[in-house]
C-alpha positions in Angstrom: -35.0 -87.9 -15.0 -37.5 -90.4 -16.5 -40.2 -92.3 -14.6 -42.7 -94.9 -15.9 -46.2 -94.6 -14.7 -48.7 -97.5 -15.1 -52.1 -95.8 -15.2 -54.8 -98.4 -15.9 -56.1 -101.7 -14.7 -54.7 -103.0 -18.0 -51.2 -103.9 -16.9 -49.7 -103.0 -20.2 -50.8 -99.3 -20.2 -48.0 -97.0 -19.1 -46.3 -93.8 -20.0 -42.8 -92.4 -19.6 -42.5 -88.9 -18.2 -39.6 -86.5 -17.9 -39.7 -85.2 -14.4 -37.4 -83.4 -12.0 -36.7 -84.5 -8.4 -38.1 -81.1 -7.3 -41.5 -81.8 -9.1 -44.4 -82.4 -6.8 -46.4 -85.6 -6.7 -49.5 -83.5 -7.7 -47.7 -82.3 -10.9 -47.0 -85.9 -11.9 -50.7 -86.8 -11.3 -51.7 -83.9 -13.5 -49.6 -85.2 -16.3 -51.3 -88.6 -16.1 -54.8 -87.1 -15.8 -54.1 -85.1 -19.0 -53.4 -88.5 -20.7 -56.1 -90.6 -19.0 -59.3 -88.8 -18.0 -61.0 -89.8 -14.8 -64.1 -91.9 -14.7 -67.3 -90.2 -13.5 -67.2 -91.9 -10.1 -63.6 -90.8 -9.2 -63.0 -87.8 -7.0 -59.3 -88.5 -6.2 -56.2 -89.9 -7.7 -53.4 -91.9 -6.1 -49.7 -92.3 -7.0 -47.3 -94.8 -5.4 -44.3 -97.0 -6.3 -45.5 -100.0 -8.3 -46.3 -102.9 -6.0 -46.8 -100.6 -3.0 -49.8 -99.4 -1.1 -48.0 -96.4 0.5 -49.4 -93.6 -1.6 -47.5 -90.3 -2.0 -48.7 -87.0 -0.5 -49.6 -84.4 -3.2 -47.5 -81.7 -1.6 -44.3 -83.7 -1.4 -41.5 -83.5 -4.0 -40.5 -86.6 -5.9 -37.1 -86.6 -4.2 -38.8 -86.6 -0.7 -40.8 -89.7 -1.8 -37.6 -91.5 -2.8 -38.4 -91.4 -6.5 -35.2 -91.8 -8.6 -34.4 -91.9 -12.3 -36.0 -95.0 -13.9 -38.6 -95.4 -11.1 -41.7 -97.4 -11.9 -44.9 -95.9 -10.4 -48.6 -96.7 -10.4 -51.4 -94.2 -10.8 -55.0 -95.0 -10.0 -58.3 -93.2 -9.7 -60.2 -93.7 -6.5 -63.3 -92.4 -4.7 -62.7 -90.6 -1.4 -65.8 -91.6 0.5 -67.8 -89.1 2.4 -68.7 -89.9 6.0 -72.3 -90.7 5.1 -71.1 -93.0 2.2 -69.0 -94.9 4.7 -71.9 -95.2 7.1 -74.1 -96.5 4.3 -71.6 -99.1 3.3 -71.0 -100.2 6.8 -74.8 -100.6 7.3 -74.8 -102.8 4.2 -72.0 -104.9 5.7 -68.9 -103.5 3.9 -66.0 -102.6 6.3 -64.6 -99.1 5.4 -62.3 -98.8 8.4 -62.6 -96.7 11.5 -64.3 -93.3 11.3 -66.2 -90.9 13.5 -70.0 -91.0 13.2 -71.5 -87.6 12.3 -74.0 -86.1 14.7 -77.3 -87.8 14.0 -80.7 -86.2 14.0 -82.4 -89.5 14.8 -82.0 -90.9 18.2 -83.2 -94.1 19.8 -83.1 -92.5 23.2 -86.3 -91.0 24.6 -86.3 -87.2 24.5 -85.5 -85.4 27.8 -88.5 -84.1 29.6 -88.0 -80.6 31.0 -88.6 -80.4 34.8 -91.1 -77.8 35.8 
């Protein structure tokens, strides 16, 4: 089957790929990466139906994601933020969603005094 993947912020850049329903999402991403190298800041890639924000899981097969012949997909590079990067952005006022704070080595609480 054929799918069209838009892979750039330029809305005209796309490529058609011959794929099988049994192909994994990851294998399709690898085909796009071979065509369009990642920028230095990217550490992950996302694939979804065009006009959707529900990104496919790498391990799933295209058929499991509902991808059919003639499907139009979008591929984008992204940066999967580390916990510390999320903390830094939140301190600067950028909301990055809910996350657990890592154990901190700095505390505003006074140290416990051992009882002798």
